[in-house]
C-alpha positions in Angstrom: 290.5 133.4 230.6 287.3 134.0 228.6 284.2 134.7 230.4 281.6 132.4 231.3 279.3 133.3 228.4 281.8 132.1 226.2 283.1 128.8 227.9 281.9 125.5 226.7 279.9 124.1 229.6 280.2 120.8 229.1 283.8 120.5 229.9 284.9 121.5 233.4 288.0 121.2 235.4 287.8 121.6 238.9 291.0 122.3 240.9 291.3 121.4 244.8 294.3 123.5 246.3 296.1 124.0 249.9 299.5 125.6 249.0 300.9 127.9 246.8 302.8 125.4 245.3 299.7 123.4 244.3 297.9 126.6 243.3 300.8 127.5 241.0 300.7 123.9 239.6 296.9 124.2 239.0 297.3 127.3 236.9 300.1 125.9 234.9 297.8 122.9 234.0 294.8 125.3 233.3 296.7 127.7 231.2 298.7 125.4 229.2 297.2 121.7 229.1 293.4 122.0 229.6 292.8 125.6 227.6 288.9 125.6 226.7 287.4 124.1 229.2 285.8 126.2 232.2 288.1 126.3 234.9 286.7 126.5 238.7 289.3 127.0 241.8 288.4 125.8 245.5 291.1 126.8 247.8 290.8 124.9 251.3 293.4 126.5 253.4 293.4 130.3 253.9 297.1 130.8 253.3 296.8 130.2 249.7 294.4 133.3 249.2 297.3 135.7 248.8 298.7 134.1 245.7 295.4 133.5 244.2 294.7 135.7 240.8 291.1 135.7 240.2 291.1 136.7 237.1 292.7 133.5 235.9 289.7 131.5 237.0 285.9 131.7 235.7 285.1 131.1 239.7 287.5 130.8 242.6 286.0 130.4 246.1 287.2 129.1 249.6 286.0 125.9 250.6 286.3 125.5 254.8 287.6 122.2 256.0 285.1 120.4 257.6 287.1 118.9 260.3 288.6 122.6 260.9 285.4 124.8 259.9 282.3 122.5 260.8 279.0 124.3 261.0 277.5 125.6 263.9 275.2 123.1 265.7 274.9 119.4 266.0 277.0 117.2 262.9 278.5 120.5 262.0 281.3 118.5 260.0 278.7 116.3 258.2 276.7 119.1 257.4 279.5 121.1 256.2 280.7 118.4 253.7 277.0 118.4 252.4 277.4 122.2 252.1 280.6 122.1 250.2 279.4 119.7 247.8 276.3 121.5 246.9 278.2 124.5 246.6 280.7 123.2 244.1 277.8 121.6 242.2 275.7 124.6 241.8 278.9 126.3 240.4 279.6 123.9 238.1 276.3 123.3 237.0 275.0 120.7 234.4 278.1 119.2 232.1 279.1 116.6 230.0 282.5 115.6 231.6 284.7 116.7 234.7 287.9 116.7 235.4 289.3 116.9 238.9 292.6 117.9 240.5 293.8 117.4 243.8 297.2 116.8 245.3 295.4 114.1 247.7 292.1 111.9 247.4 292.5 110.0 250.6 290.7 113.0 252.4 286.8 113.9 253.2 287.9 117.4 251.8 288.2 116.0 248.2 287.1 112.6 247.9 283.2 112.9 248.2 283.5 114.8 244.9 284.6 111.9 243.1 281.0 110.4 243.0 279.2 113.1 244.4 279.8 115.6 241.8 279.2 113.7 238.8 275.9 112.8 240.3 274.7 116.3 240.9 275.9 117.6 238.0 274.9 115.1 235.7 278.3 114.5 234.1 278.9 111.2 232.5 282.4 111.0 232.3 284.9 112.0 235.4 288.7 111.5 235.5 290.6 112.8 238.8 294.0 113.8 238.3 296.9 114.5 241.0 298.8 117.9 241.7 302.5 118.0 242.7 302.8 118.7 246.5 306.6 119.3 246.7 308.6 116.8 248.6 305.4 114.5 249.6 305.3 114.0 246.0 308.9 112.3 245.6 307.8 109.2 247.2 304.6 106.6 247.8 303.0 106.5 250.6 300.8 102.9 251.1 297.6 103.3 253.1 297.8 101.5 256.5 295.4 99.2 257.9 294.0 102.0 259.8 293.4 104.1 257.2 291.9 101.6 255.2 289.2 101.4 258.2 289.0 104.9 258.1 287.7 104.9 254.8 285.3 102.4 255.5 283.5 104.6 258.2 283.6 107.9 256.2 281.5 105.4 253.7 278.9 105.2 256.2 278.0 108.7 255.7 275.7 107.8 253.0 273.5 106.1 254.8 272.2 109.2 256.2 273.1 111.4 253.0 273.4 109.4 249.8 275.5 112.0 247.8 278.2 111.6 250.9 279.5 108.3 249.3 283.2 107.8 249.8 285.2 106.1 246.9 287.3 103.4 248.8 290.8 102.3 247.4 293.9 100.7 248.3 297.7 101.4 247.4 299.3 104.8 247.3 297.5 107.2 249.7 297.0 110.3 247.5 295.4 108.0 245.1 297.9 107.3 242.7 297.3 103.8 242.5 293.3 104.3 242.5 291.1 103.4 239.2 289.7 107.1 239.2 293.4 108.4 238.6 294.4 108.6 234.8 297.0 111.4 235.2 299.6 112.4 237.9 301.3 115.5 237.5 305.0 115.7 238.7 307.7 118.6 238.9 310.5 119.1 236.2 313.1 117.1 237.3 311.9 115.9 240.3 312.2 112.1 241.6 308.7 110.2 242.1 307.6 106.7 242.2 304.5 106.6 240.2 303.4 104.4 237.5 305.1 105.9 234.2 302.3 105.5 232.1 300.3 107.8 234.2 302.9 110.7 234.9 302.9 113.7 233.1 305.7 116.1 233.9 305.1 120.0 234.0 306.8 122.7 232.6 308.6 125.1 235.4 305.9 126.6 237.3 307.5 130.0 237.1 308.5 131.2 233.5 311.9 132.8 233.3 312.5 136.6 233.1 315.8 137.3 231.7 317.1 140.5 232.3 320.0 142.2 230.9 322.0 138.8 229.9 325.0 138.6 231.7 325.3 142.1 233.1 325.8 142.5 236.4 322.6 144.8 236.5 320.6 141.9 235.2 321.5 139.3 238.1 318.9 139.2 241.2 319.7 136.7 244.0 317.4 136.3 247.3 319.0 135.5 250.2 316.6 133.4 252.8 317.6 134.1 256.3 317.0 132.1 259.6 317.7 132.3 263.0 320.7 130.3 263.1 322.7 131.4 266.6 318.9 132.0 267.9 317.8 128.4 267.9 321.2 127.2 268.2 322.1 125.9 264.8 325.5 127.7 264.5 327.9 129.5 266.7 328.3 133.1 265.9 331.7 132.2 264.5 330.2 129.7 261.9 327.3 131.9 261.3 329.5 134.9 260.4 331.6 132.8 258.3 328.8 131.3 256.2 327.4 135.0 255.4 330.6 135.7 254.3 330.9 132.4 251.9 327.5 133.5 250.7 328.0 137.1 250.0 331.7 136.2 248.1 330.0 133.6 246.0 327.3 135.9 245.2 330.4 138.7 244.2 331.9 135.9 242.3 329.1 135.5 240.0 328.4 139.2 239.6 325.0 139.8 241.3 323.5 143.0 240.9 320.7 143.3 243.2 320.4 140.8 246.4 317.4 140.9 248.6 317.5 139.8 251.8 314.1 138.3 253.2 314.7 137.7 257.1 312.5 134.9 258.8 310.1 136.1 261.2 312.3 134.8 263.9 315.5 136.3 262.6 315.3 140.1 264.0 319.1 140.2 263.8 319.3 139.5 260.2 322.0 136.8 260.8 323.0 136.5 257.1 322.6 139.8 256.0 325.2 142.1 254.4 325.4 145.9 254.0 324.9 145.5 250.1 321.9 143.7 250.5 318.2 145.3 249.9 315.9 144.0 252.9 312.8 142.5 251.2 309.9 143.9 253.3 306.6 141.9 252.5 303.1 141.9 253.4 302.4 138.5 251.9 304.1 135.0 252.4 307.7 134.9 250.7 306.3 131.9 248.6 304.2 134.2 246.9 306.7 136.7 246.5 308.9 134.1 244.8 306.0 133.0 242.8 305.8 136.6 241.0 309.5 137.4 241.2 312.2 136.2 239.2 315.5 135.4 240.5 319.0 133.9 239.0 319.8 132.7 242.7 318.2 131.7 245.6 320.3 130.8 248.7 320.3 130.2 252.3 321.2 127.5 254.8 318.4 125.1 255.3 315.2 127.0 254.8 312.3 125.2 253.6 311.6 128.3 251.4 314.6 126.8 249.4 312.7 123.9 248.5 310.0 125.9 247.2 312.0 128.1 245.3 313.7 124.4 243.7 310.1 123.6 242.8 308.8 126.6 240.7 311.7 128.1 239.0 313.7 126.4 236.1 316.8 125.0 235.9 318.4 128.7 234.9 317.5 129.7 238.7 320.4 128.1 241.0 319.5 127.1 244.4 322.1 126.7 247.0 322.3 125.8 250.7 325.3 127.0 252.5 327.0 126.0 255.8 325.8 122.1 256.3 329.2 121.4 257.4 328.8 123.9 260.4 325.1 123.4 261.0 324.3 121.5 264.3 321.7 119.1 263.5 319.7 117.1 266.1 321.3 113.8 265.2 323.3 112.5 262.1 319.7 110.5 260.9 318.0 114.4 260.7 321.1 115.5 258.7 321.1 112.6 256.3 317.2 112.6 255.6 317.5 116.6 255.2 320.3 116.2 252.9 319.0 113.2 250.9 315.6 115.5 250.8 317.3 118.5 249.7 320.0 116.7 247.2 316.7 114.9 245.7 315.1 118.2 244.3 318.2 119.6 242.9 319.1 121.8 245.6 323.1 122.3 245.7 325.2 121.9 248.9 327.9 124.0 249.0 
């Protein structure tokens, strides 16, 4: 992106992210939909750090979560909230308009910026936009009476620190019904229950990188391992038959390179085949997938399958095998997981 000197200081986009998926969505928005504005990124969970590319942003900062990382001494949480707000305001500087992005606004981590940041920067216009957050984004979560009451308690902070003015709202917890939200970003092909006039569908978060057309050497697959017998999800026989089904399925599709990513609690590499290449990473698998294209991503019931379906385009086939052999805790758990996987386009084979 351009340097600070060449960026217009009057139009500023601020992104608050807490997961790799949220980060990838923010990057896509910044590059494709908000070009020409200043782009500032703040992440409040340290696990996001490995995926961040500082060169894509004017400013990148870690923003400690006040509840989990309060300042030392009395009222540490309150003082952390004030410090976070002033830190972001100082980095934004004077500006004409602000566009704030977050996956949720019913949180003290992000909500206080809605009113506090325009006041501290002099911005005359502010709008908020919601980032997609995976499976959480496919349905609404109405605010309970307790949550509404908690908003009122959070607003009382302004009696001590006027800049901490919580913006109370009703309806959906993430803020999709709130008057300050003018746009809700959703993932391509994902179902949702948001107002149609606010929704903007993002393109695939990872651009396709085709290699070698239909040649076997050009097709790549990722097999996601799990501790299946170790966690009592399958018998050894069912595990072996499922592993064989996965291998045969990849062979039928003439896959030339298969990476196998073992789960940290999968020391036996239960779905491994001798033809697969073990994937040894010093970063989360989500970070690796965000930088690496695969034509196929397969496994059993790994949550990483959901992440894969969220970031790759439709040309990447994501499939879950062996559900007819998996031991679920209850029929209800099986149905809930089946519905979640199916709703986002994961094939159950």
